[in-house]
C-alpha positions, -999 to 999 in steps of 0.1 A, spaced: -1 -1 0 12 36 -6 6 67 13 -2 104 2 -7 138 16 -43 149 23 -33 185 13 -43 188 -22 -20 216 -29 13 198 -13 39 177 -36 28 150 -16 -6 148 -27 2 127 -56 33 106 -40 35 69 -34 52 68 0 55 34 17 39 26 52 73 26 67 79 67 59 43 74 70 49 59 103 83 73 106 67 108 107 36 100 125 13 102 94 20 140 91 31 152 59 69 161 63 67 189 34 36 209 43 36 200 79 -2 203 78 -16 173 59 -19 141 68 -2 110 50 -32 89 44 -38 60 21 -59 68 -11 -93 54 -17 -90 22 -43 -107 25 -72 -118 -2 -96 -93 10 -121 -67 7 -94 -77 -28 -89 -79 -36 -125 -44 -22 -132 -25 -35 -98 -40 -72 -97 -30 -92 -127 -47 -124 -117 -62 -131 -153 -42 -161 -170 -38 -162 -209 -67 -190 -211 -92 -166 -192 -83 -139 -219 -89 -164 -244 -123 -171 -239 -144 -143 -256 -121 -147 -287 -126 -186 -289 -163 -177 -283 -165 -152 -313 -144 -180 -337 -168 -206 -325 -197 -186 -337 -183 -175 -370 -190 -199 -400 -162 -186 -418 -135 -194 -391 -109 -221 -396 -95 -247 -374 -63 -230 -380 -77 -197 -365 -88 -217 -335 -56 -234 -330 -35 -200 -334 -57 -185 -305 -53 -216 -280 -15 -221 -290 -6 -188 -270 -10 -205 -236 14 -235 -229 -6 -250 -201 -36 -249 -224 -20 -265 -253 -11 -292 -227 -42 -298 -213 -57 -300 -247 -34 -328 -260 -36 -346 -227 -73 -349 -230 -71 -359 -266 -49 -387 -256 -71 -401 -230 -86 -436 -232 -120 -421 -243 -106 -403 -275 -73 -423 -282 -92 -458 -287 -116 -443 -311 -90 -425 -333 -61 -448 -327 -27 -436 -318 -16 -406 -300 -15 -371 -311 11 -344 -304 -5 -312 -316 -31 -289 -309 -46 -290 -344 -50 -329 -338 -65 -326 -304 -89 -300 -315 -100 -323 -344 -102 -350 -321 -123 -338 -290 -142 -315 -309 -145 -275 -306 -170 -272 -282 -152 -294 -258 -121 -276 -269 -141 -247 -250 -147 -265 -218 -114 -276 -217 -103 -238 -219 -128 -229 -191 -117 -255 -171 -80 -245 -174 -87 -209 -167 -108 -217 -135 -79 -238 -124 -55 -210 -129 -75 -182 -115 -93 -202 -82 -62 -216 -68 -54 -197 -37 -73 -196 -2 -95 -166 -2 -90 -152 34 -111 -123 32 -139 -145 22 -132 -175 44 -133 -197 10 -109 -223 0 -97 -222 -38 -108 -259 -43 -141 -247 -28 -145 -219 -49 -134 -240 -82 -158 -268 -76 -189 -243 -73 -178 -222 -104 -175 -252 -124 -207 -268 -110 -225 -236 -120 -210 -237 -154 -221 -273 -159 -256 -265 -147 -257 -234 -172 -243 -252 -200 -271 -279 -199 -300 -261 -187 -298 -230 -210 -311 -248 -239 -339 -261 -218 -350 -224 -215 -386 -224 -229 -400 -188 -238 -433 -185 -258 -423 -155 -278 -408 -158 -314 -385 -128 -306 -366 -146 -279 -331 -152 -287 -321 -181 -266 -285 -179 -252 -258 -198 -265 -249 -228 -243 -210 -216 -241 -218 -181 -232 -241 -196 -204 -211 -218 -196 -187 -186 -191 -213 -168 -172 -217 -197 -147 -175 -201 -146 -169 -166 -142 -193 -146 -119 -173 -147 -86 -138 -139 -100 -141 -105 -83 -139 -119 -51 -105 -136 -61 -94 -101 -75 -104 -82 -42 -85 -109 -21 -56 -109 -43 -53 -70 -44 -58 -73 -4 -30 -97 -1 -5 -76 -21 -10 -50 7 -37 -29 -14 -60 -17 14 -51 -17 51 -89 -10 60 -98 -48 50 -72 -60 76 -98 -57 105 -126 -71 88 -140 -109 102 -147 -130 72 -166 -135 55 -164 -101 38 -197 -93 27 -212 -71 -3 -221 -44 23 -186 -44 37 -169 -42 3 -193 -12 -3 -184 5 26 -148 0 28 -139 2 -10 -169 19 -28 -179 -9 -49 -185 -49 -47 -169 -79 -60 -196 -80 -86 -189 -48 -98 -152 -61 -102 -165 -90 -121 -185 -66 -142 -157 -45 -152 -131 -73 -160 -159 -87 -184 -158 -55 -202 -124 -47 -201 -117 -83 -217 -149 -81 -241 -167 -106 -231 -204 -109 -248 -226 -83 -237 -253 -111 -235 -234 -122 -206 -230 -93 -184 -265 -84 -179 -277 -113 -162 -248 -115 -139 -254 -78 -128 -290 -88 -120 -283 -120 -107 -296 -114 -71 -328 -93 -86 -332 -113 -117 -369 -104 -120 -355 -71 -126 -333 -77 -156 -339 -55 -183 -319 -78 -208 -323 -114 -209 -345 -118 -182 -348 -160 -186 -310 -162 -184 -306 -141 -152 -334 -162 -135 -315 -193 -147 -282 -180 -132 -297 -168 -100 -316 -202 -94 -283 -225 -103 -259 -204 -81 -284 -208 -51 -290 -243 -57 -250 -249 -61 -246 -231 -28 -274 -253 -11 -260 -286 -21 -221 -284 -18 -199 -313 -31 -185 -325 4 -208 -344 25 -229 -376 23 -237 -387 -13 -274 -374 -20 -299 -387 -42 -319 -366 -66 -348 -371 -43 -329 -357 -15 -324 -325 -36 -357 -320 -48 -372 -321 -11 -343 -298 3 -344 -271 -23 -375 -249 -32 -367 -225 -60 -388 -193 -62 -417 -204 -83 -419 -170 -104 -381 -172 -110 -383 -208 -120 -416 -203 -141 -397 -177 -162 -371 -200 -175 -398 -225 -184 -379 -254 -168 -397 -279 -149 -381 -283 -111 -374 -322 -115 -355 -313 -150 -336 -285 -132 -328 -304 -97 -315 -335 -121 -288 -314 -136 -277 -299 -102 -273 -334 -90 -254 -344 -120 -232 -312 -116 -223 -331 -82 -212 -363 -96 -194 -343 -125 -170 -325 -99 -168 -359 -77 -156 -380 -107 -136 -355 -123 -155 -359 -160 -146 -324 -174 -144 -337 -210 -128 -374 -204 -112 -373 -171 -92 -343 -164 -83 -348 -130 
């Protein structure tokens, strides 16, 4: 963290003094003698500039989405995009050489082009998201009392549910544009990334006011101390990296989906999925679908807007638990 003089006319008002210097002078400016040496308020721009937690694979997602939706894109275009991340290339080839794919195609492959041909482009997109999540959600989030493993499990399960439930949305309107499953997948995967950014910012000494917080840090605390919430950070990141606009509005209104001015069924689905993943964590005793159905009562109006039946919804949530437990993220990734 850095300190500067509270007197706007002092040369130190734009300084970045270390904490040791501020302590040495009892937090009184040594130039003007009247201003206090204070820690400047954090801004969203500060956060995005100072915290670099986004791996290349995360930045690839929006570009890959555009390529997959463009009929004029070639395999070479997609291969060139994915080739920029060594860990991603390694994972794609590893998956393509798993028993599931190698038995079907015969022999081993050693290039990203071969890997993409074997596993298919949509499956490749899921692998990119998996690698990105693993790279981002890897540290304990002290402020939020969350382990990286827990955050990763929840985000991957949310992505799984969104990808599989988005095609089941039913709206009796010819003008409604159904969300692309890969966009729904990405929204589910990345909506909590703002928590990781704020946590990293704090661990790097970005805001001493967070030192006295008793976990978990709440959106109310975030707003009071920082002036913005982790959701604001997520939305700013998505705009910065040019994720599709169809994804941003549902995330923004996930807590009030009925007020979403954009794709309301998508927002309602995201809200319900996040709540259900939180209600039924991976750890603990094995649960049958009937247990989930009796233990979770989604808001009837919110569910009705999606047009998805309750048991159809619950079945996918249950599958997401098995999905993470068995590690079946395209073949076997764990």
